[in-house]
N, C-alpha and C positions, 0 to 999 in steps of 0.2 A: 504494500499500500504506500509506503514511504517513497519508493522510487517512482511510482505512478504520480503521486502528488507532486513531487519535485519536477517531474517532466511537465506536468500541467503549468506549474509556476513558471518554469523557463519558457514554455510556449507562449504564455501570456506576457511575460516580462521582457523578453529580448526585443520585440519591436518597441515597447515603451521605453526600455533602457536606451536604445539608439535614438528614439524620439526626444526623450528628456535630455540626452546629452547634446543633441543639436540645438535645444532651446536656448542655452546661454550664448549660442553663436550670434544671436541678435545683439546681445550686449557686447560680445567679444568684437564683432565686426564693427559696431558703432564706435566702441572705445578705440580700436585699432586705427580706424580711418581718421578720426579727429585727433588721436594721440600723437599723430605724426604732422599735424598742422604746426604753424609757426609759433603759436602762443598757448599757454596752459588754460586760458580762459575758455577756449572751445571745448576742451575735455571737461572742464569743470561744469560748463553749461550743460553738456549732454548728461553729465552725472546728475545734476539737479533734475533735468527733464525726465530722465529715465526713472529716477526714484519717484518723481511725481506720478508717472504712470505705473510704476510697480505698485505704489500705494493705491492708486485709484482703480486699476484693473483688477488687482488681486483682492481688493475689498469685495469684488463681485465673483470671486473664485467659487463662491457657493453654487453658482450655475453649473459648474463642472462636477463639484463634489455631490451636490444634491441629486443631480441627473444620474451620476454613476451609482449612487446608493439605491435609489429607487428602481433604476433599470436592472441592475443585478438581482435585486429581490423580487422584482416582477418576473424575471427570467427563471429564477429558482422556484417560484411558485406557480409557474406555467401560466402566467397572465400576459395580457397584450402589452408589449413594451413600447409600441409606437406612440401611445398617448404621452408617455414620459417625455419623449423627444419633442413632441409638438408643443407641450406646455413649456419645456425649456427653451425652445427657440422663440416662442411668442414673448415670453418674459424678457429674454435677452435683447430682443430687438427693441422693445419698448424702453427698456433701461438704457440702451445705447444711444438712442435719440435724445433721451432726457439728459444724458451727460453732455451731448453737444450743446443743448439749450443752456445748460448751467455752467458751461465751461468758463465763461469770464470770471464768475464768482469763485469757482473752484480753483482756477489758475492763480488769481491774485491771493487767495488765502493760502495756497500751497507754497508759493514763492515767498510770501511773508514769513512763514513758518521755517522754510529751509534756509533762508538767509543767503549769504554770498555777496560779492561785490556788485556795484551797479552794472558794470559791463557784463558780468556773468549773468546777472538776472535779466538784462535785456535780451541776450541771446537765448536764454532758457525760455523766455516768454514767446519768442518766435517759434521755438521748437514745440511748445505745448499747443499754440494756435493752430499748428498744421496737423500734428499727430492726432489730435482729438477727433478729427474727422474719420478716423478709422475705428471709433469706439463701437458702432453697431456690429461691425464685423468681428472685432476682438471678443466681444461677449458672446456672440452667436457661436464662435468657435469653442468657447468653453462648454456650451451645451452639446455641441457635436462630439467633442472629444470625450466628455463624460459618458454620453450614450454609448460610444463605441467601446469604451473600457467596460461599462456595465454589462454589455452584451457579448463580451469576450472577442470583439472584433478589433483587437489591438493593432493591427497593421495600419488601420486607417489613420490614427494619430501620427504614426511614423510618416506616412506619406504626406499628411498635411504639413507637418513641421518641416520636412525636407523641402517641400514646395515653398513654404513660406520663407525659410531662412536662405535658400538659394536665391529667391527673388530679391530679398533684402540685400543680400551680399552684392548681387549684380548692380542694383540700383545705387547702393552706397558708393561703389566705385565710380559709376557713371556720373552721379549727381555731385559728389564731393571732390574726387580727384580729377575728373575731366571737366565738369561745368562749374566747379568752384562755388557750390552753394552752401558750403560749411554746414552749420547745424540745421539749416533749413532742408538741405538734401537729405540728411540723416532722418529727419522727421517725415519727409515725403516718402522715402524708402520704406519706413516702418508702417506707415498707414497703408500704402499700396500692397505691401506683403500680407496684411491682414485680410484684405478683400480677396486676393488670390487664393490664400488658404481657405477662406470660406467657400469660394467656388468649387475648389477641389473637394472639400468635405462634403458639400451637398451632392456632388456627383457620386462620390464613392459610397454614400449613405442613401442614395436616391430610392432604394427599395423600402427603406424604413419611413420614407416621407409620404407614402401612400396614406390616405385617410383610413383611420380604423373602421371596422365594420359598423360600430355604434358611435357615431360622432358625438353624441351627448356626453360620453364618458370623458372626453377632453375637458369638459367644463364641470365635471362632477365635484360638487361643493366640498364633500369630505376629503377627497383626494387632493384637491387644490389647496385646501387648508393645511393638510399634512405637509405638502411640498412647501408651502410658504413658512410653516412653523420651523422645519428643519433648515431651510434656507435662511430664516432670520437668525437662528442661533449660529450658523456657520458664518454668516455675514459679521456678526458681532465679533466672532473668534478671528476672522480674517482681519477686520478692522483693528483689533487689539495687537495682533501679530505685526501688521504693517505700520502701526503706530510706533513700535520699537525701531523698526528700520528707518522710518521717517525721522524720528528723533535722533538716532544715531547719525544719519547724514547731516541733519541740521547742526548738531554739536560739532561734527568735523568741519562744517563750513565755517564755524565761528573760530576755529584754530587756524584758518587761513586757506587760501585756494590750493596750495600745494598739499596740505593735509587732506583737504576734501577730495582732490583728484586721486591721491594715493589710495584713500579709503575705498573710492570707486573701483580701482583696479583690484584691491584685495577682496572686496565683496564678490567679485567674479568667482573666486575660489569657492565661496559659499554656495553660489548659484550652481557651479558645476558639481559640488557634492550633493546638494539637494536633489538635482536632476538625476544623479546617479543612483541614489537611494530611492527615489521616487519610482523607478522602474519596478521594484519589488513591492513597494508600498501600493502602487496601482494594481499589481497582481493580487495583493491582499484584499483590496477594495472589492475586486470581482469575486474572488473565492469566498470571502466572508459574507458578502452580501447574498451570494447564492445560498450558502449554508443558512443564513438567517431566514431567507425566504422559504426554505424547506423546514425550518425549525429543527435543524440537525446540529445538536450541541457538540457531537464528537467531531463532525467535519469542521465546525467552527474552530475547535481547539487545535485540530490538526493543521488547519490553515494558518493560524497564529504562530504555532511553533515552527512550522517549516519556513514561512517568510521571515521569521526572526532570524533563523540561521543564515539564510541568504543575505540578510542585511548586515550581519556581522562580517561576512566575507567581503561585502562591498565596502564597508567602512575601512577595512584593513587595505583594500586596493587603494581607496582614496588617500589614506594616510601615506602609504608608500609613494604614491604619485605626487603628493604635495611636497614630500621631503626631497625627492629627486628632481622634480620639474618646477618647484616654486619660483626660484630666481630666474630661470630662462623664460617662463611664462610672463613675468613681470616685464622682462626686456622686450618680449614680443609685443606686449600691449602698449608700451610707450618708450620712446627714446629720449624723453626729456629727463635730464639728470636730476633735477630737483625732485620730480615725481618718483622716478625709479628709486633713488636712494631712500626716500621717505618710506616707500612701500616695503623695501627690503628690511628696513628697521623694524617694522611691525609684523614682518612674516611669521615669526615664531608663534604669534597668537593664532594665526590661521591654521597652523599645524595641529592645534588643539581641537579644531572643529570636528574632524571625524570621530573623536571620542566623545565630545559633549553633545553633538546635534544628531547623531544617528538614530537613537531611540525615538526621539520626537517624530521624525519623518516617517519612520515605520509604523508607529502607533497611530498617526494621523490616518494611514490606510486602513487600519483595523476599525477605527471609530467611524470613518466615512462609510465603509461597507455595511456596518451594523446600523447606520443612521442614528448614532448617538450624538446628535447636535447639541443637546444641552450640556453633556459632559465635556465636549470639545470646547464649548464656550467657557465653562467654569474653570477648567484647568488652564486655559490660556489666560484668562484674567488673573488667576493666581500667579502665573508665570510673569505676567507684566508687572505685578507687584514686586516680584524678586528682582526684575530688571531695574526699576527705578530705585529700589533700596540699594542695590549694588552701585548704581550710578552716583548716588548721593555720597555713599562711603568712599568712592574712588575719584572723585572730582579733581583732587589735587594731583592726580597722575596724568591729566590731560588725555592724549590719544591712547595711551596704554590703559587708562581707566576705562575708556569706551570699549576697548577690545575685551578687557576682562568682563565687563558688564554683558557684552554680547555672548561670550561663552557661558557665563552663568545662567543667563536667560535660556539658552538652548538646553543646558542641562536640566534646568527646572522643569521645562516642558516634558521631557522624557520621564522624570521621576514622578510627576503628578499624574500623567496618563497611565503609567505603569501601575500605579497604586489603584486607579479606578478599574483598570482592566483585571487585576488580581482580585479585587472585591467582587466584581460581577461574575467572574468565572468561578470563584468559590461558591457563590450563591447557587449556581447551576450545577456544581459538583455533586 
């Protein structure tokens, strides 16, 4: 049984693993293109703009997580999965256009919180004004990817991300290096790539877009309320998570443009690690959700244990990769001496992340598959409390204190979620 389960995990995970590893390429390409321009303000502006969108879009990551959980449970319970996708696409489209309408307020509030010099803020404002036009596609892609994972069609996210990031890379080179549009070119490339990815996802999932046999089930009040309740809790959880990243960036900006840019380079390591680990976390979402839909407690426990072992292996690979390739990757991302030297100074903190962050990423997958939205929210809020407590205690250490705070926050996530999982599994034992 163990071999069969591991084979299922690998079959689900390998497309997601490749897909998730290509996801940071958007940030890598954007950082690399502007990191070789003449002045650090371009890289700092893209760092501010990218963090704004990381905060904004991933506040709506509940569209992916909620869709995955309900789709996998519907599949496990032999129910129609198409209504889950249709609800997700409807909600994401409405929210995407709402973000465009509210973008002036969101932009000004975000830049005020993030800080930075006047020159950097002006460039970041241009970046946000352009990239926000891709919001409907970006949010719809969350729903499409979530549905594909939940229904075990994990090659679709791989194809979508490869399509998006190859489009983004090509447009980055054309718009920035050839046509000299600096941060505006980066923003145009990112927005266009979202729509290209959306077109591909709709094509590859076209069979699931046929209306269900009973159209009224799409609007079923009880089901819609359940979807909104889980999405609400995951939204609060995502908002709390990204508040910490937002605050981390803002505090780095207050330490100077060189520190802000260096932290932007180092955060790329965390993005690579999270996307590496999320391959097996996403597999856990599908398997745990399916077991939950069947009310099979043994299958649930087996999925938790097996994906946990895979996560440990991935964390060790990440640690080895960071130790061997950390300094060369920094050099690849920027050739500006002030940024490169600052990033290398704080690199040892990044080497701790595979140890402190791995459990939290894996347990996110367990909780999403089980649709434990309330528990995700509560454990995240407790972890945010740890984050700010550590920040207050380490303020005198400047950027070293910020990285200590980030590592402590990541470790707290894993500890709190493991405690909840242990309590619930003990209850079903």
